[in-house]
N, C-alpha and C positions, 0 to 999 in steps of 0.2 A: 608113721607119725614125721619120722625125720625126713622122708622125702616130700612131704607136705611143707614141713619148715624151710628146706631147701627151695623149693619152689617160689614160696613166699619171700626170702631173700633174693631170689635171682628177680621176680617182677619188682620188688621194690628197688633193687639195684639197678635196673634197666630203665626204670621212671626217672631216678634220679640222674642216671648218667644223661638222660634226653633231654634234662630240664634246660632251658634256653640261658645261654649268657647275656649280658647286657648289650655286649657287640652284635651278637647274632640276631638280638631282638628287632634289629634294624632289618632283618631279610624280609621280603614279602610274605614268606610263610613261614610258620613255626613248623620245622622238620625236624625228625629225629635224627641223631649221628647213630650210624653203625656202630655196634660194638666191636672191640679189638678181637682178633681171633683166638687171643689166648685169654679171653674173658670168660668167667664162669658160665654165664649165660649160653655160650656156646656149645656146651655139653650137654646142655639138659635131655633133648631127645623126645620131649613130651608132645604128643600129637596137636599141632595148631591147625591145620588146614587139610583139605584134600584137593589133589592138583589131577585136572583132565585134560588131555590134549588128544582128541580124536582122530588128528591127522597122522598121528604116530602111534596110536594106540597104548597111550599112557594113562592109567589111572591108579594113582599112589596117594598114599597118606602123605603129609609134609610134616616132619618132625623139627622141633626148634633147635637151632644151633648149628655152625658148620664145623666143629671140631669132627676128626675122622672117624671118631666112633660113631658120629652121627649119620654122617654121608653114607657109610659102609652098610645102614641099615634103610637107606633109600634117599629121598628129595629131603633136603635140608635147608631151611628159612634161618638166613642170616639174622642172628640177634639185632636188636635196635633199627633194623630196615622196617618200611610199612609194612601194613597187614593188608588182606585183601580189599582192593578197591579206594585204600587211603591214599591221600595225598603222599608223595615222596615215591621212592624206588624200593619195591619188593624185590629182594635178591634170594634166588634159589638155587642149590648146587646140587649136583647128583654126578654118580660115574657113569662111564659109558661103556665100559668093558669089563669090570671086575664087580664082585658083590652082587647086588641086585641089579645094576646096570639100567636105572630108570631112563638115562637121557642117551640111550645108545643109538637111536635115530633122531636126536637132537638136529644133525646136519641135514635132516630132511623137511625140516619146516621153511615154507617161504612167506613172503609178506602176505596178509590177507587171513593165514590159518588163525583159527580160534584157540583160545588157551582159557579154562575155566578153574577158578579158584573159590572153594567154599571153605569158610571159616568155620571154627568150631562153635561160633556163634549163630551160624545158618547164614551169615551174609555170603551172597555169589556174586563174584565179580567175574565179568567176561572181557579178556584182554584179546587185541588182535596183533599177531606178530607185524613188526614192522621191519625189521632189519636182523642180518646175521652177519657178525665179524669174528675175526680171528685177532686174539691179543698174546701178549707175552705173560707168564704167570704173575710177573710183578706188576703188571697192569691194573692196580687196584682201584682206578678211577671208576672201573664199570659198578662199583659198590656205592659210589656217590649217590647222595640224596638227590632228587629233582623236585620241582614245583608241581608238577602235575603227577597223577596216579601212573605210576610206570612199573613195568615187570621186567626183570633181568634174570635170565636162566644161564647158568654156566657149567662147562664140565672140561676136562681134558681132552686135547685134540692135536693130533688126529687119534683115531681110535688106537688103544692100544701104545699110546705114547702119552707123557706129561710134558712135552716141550712147549707146548702152547695152550690155548684155552678158545672153546668155541663159546661165542657169547651170543644168545638170542634175546633180543629186546622186544616189547610189547608195549602198547598202550591201551588204557582203559577204553573198551569199546563202547560202553554206553553208561549214562549217569541218569539217575542216581543208582547206586549199587542197590540190588534188591535183597531182601532179607525174607528167609523161608517163604519161597517161592511156591 
């Protein structure tokens, strides 16, 4: 019962945190703002989707929040960023060499590789990899929202080091997003 109450509080706080301000209402699209790393919603760890990347053999559950306790269990979805196929930037984090290491071969992805994300509601979104870049850990712009449906996956780089981040970006390949194919 307590877990259900915590989940309800997290959902309500995420909704309230993403309500547009009068200044942001002038944007071309109403996009959610990512939750801060220290936000309560970043440690929930509830299952929110499934991630499949056949090019590198990934088939993983996606959990809510990018708190280290969540990332240690697998692929983590940054609270407040877009969901599968939605407008905005869906941001996923994962380890490369420790714990479950779901993003071990993230550096092997090339433009054109496909990434499929299936939400808990059955919504299926196919993304096509567009680029791989290396950034510094403080380059938080990679989590900024976008006007188009975008996927950003990141992990520490190079393998075994946390000096940089490898970032793989992908665009939604087909619209509309299918539900219960």
